N, C-alpha and C positions, 0 to 999 in steps of 0.2 A: 199360426195356423188358424184357419177358419173353424168356428164351432159348427157342430152338426146342424143341418137345417131341420126346422121343426116338422116339416111335412115330408121328410125324406122317405118314410115308409109308405106314404100315400102316392108317391110317384111311380110310374111304370118302370119295370126293371130295364136296365141297359142291356142291349143285345151284346153278348160277349164277342161276337164276330164283327161288330161295327168298329170302324177305325176311330181312334182318338181324335184325329183331325177329320171329322165328318164334314159334310157340305156346309152346314151352318158355320162351323169354325173357320173353314177355308174362305167362305164368303165374307165373314167378319174381318178376317185378316186382310183380305184383298181390299175391301172398302176402306178400312182404316189406313192401310198403307197408301192407297191412292189419295185419300184426303190429306194425310200428313205430308206426303211427297209434293202434291200440287200446291197445297197451302204454303208450304215452306218455299217452294220455288217462286210462287207468285209474290210473296212478301219480300224475298231476297231481291228479285228482279225489280219490283216496284221501288223499293228504297234505294237500290243502287242507281236506278235510272233517275229518280227524282232528287236524291241527295248527293249522288256521286261518292258517297262514303262507303268504301268497301268494308271497313272494320264494323261499322254500324249494321250493314246488311248481313254480314257474316254472323255478327252477334245475335241478331234477331233470328236468323235461321237456326243457330245453335240453341238458343233459348226455347224456340218453338218446338224443336224435336225433343228436347229434354222434358219440357212441360207436358207435351202430348203423352209421352210414356208414363209420366207420373200421374196424370189424370185418368187415363183410360183403364188403369189397373183396377180401379174400383168397379167399373162397369163389367169387367171380364170375370168377376168372381162368380157370377151365376149367369148361365145362358138362358134361364127361364124367367127369372125375376128381374123387374126393372131395378135400377140402382137405388131409386128413391123408396123402394119397399124393403130394402135391406138395411141393416144397421152397419153403416160404414165404419163405425168405431169399435165393432166387436172383435176385430183382429188387431190386437195391439202391436204385433210384430209388423204388420203391413203399415200401420200408421207411423211407426218408428222408421221403417224403411223409406216411406214416401217423404216424411219430414227430413230425414237424413239426405235423401236425394235432392230435395229443394235447397237444403243448406249447401250441398256440394255445388249445385247449379249456381246459386248466388255467389259462392266463393269464386267461381270462375270469372265473375264480373267485378267483384269488389274487394277481394282479398289478395293483396300483393304477395308474391310476384306473379300470381296466376294470370291476371289480365295481360301482362306483358308476354308471358310464355304462350298463352293461348290466342293472343292477338284479339282479345275481345274489347269492346267499348261499353261503357256503362249505359244502361237503358233508362229512359225517363219513365214517369208514371204512365203516360199514354201508351208507350211502347210495351210496357209490362201488361197493361190492361188488354191490349190487342193480343198479346201472346196467350194470356189467360182465356180470353174469349174464344180464340181458335181452339184451345185445349178443351173447352166445354163443347165446342162443335164436334170434336172427335167423340166425346162421350155421347152426344146426341145421335151421331151416326150409328154407334154400336147399339144404342137403345132402340132406334128405329129398326135395325136389322133383327134384334131379338123379338120385337113386337111382331114383325112380319112372320118370322119363323114360328112363334107361338100361335099366331092366328092360323097358319097353315097346318100345324099339328092338331089343332082343335077341330079342323074341318075333316080330318081323316077319320 
């Protein structure tokens, strides 16, 4: 569980009638989903067309979707603060969960009999680098969305 924010009492109160899924949350979900979906589709299509290897293309798509989810959770902890202004290591359970998620993801590629069951192919260093870079792209989209909404709220 996240520790209490230091400036929590300095923030304006939340309107009790406001939906939990307000416009900012819905916009973030939409943009992240759009980016994750299109980037996965583009990577899958590109590798399938250029390599003809369905297992590799499918594996990249699987790794990309898994990594995206494990990366952007850090950005979603606060809708007001950028991820670099938060202590990402303050929630030990989250770190444990993300680390466990990465171990499970890696096991789908390298721990027998999972690759055969899931029909995954091992990824090389370049392919993992591409997956990680796109994962950071998802975080960047969330951070830009947060920045825009913080600017809009300051203008009011």
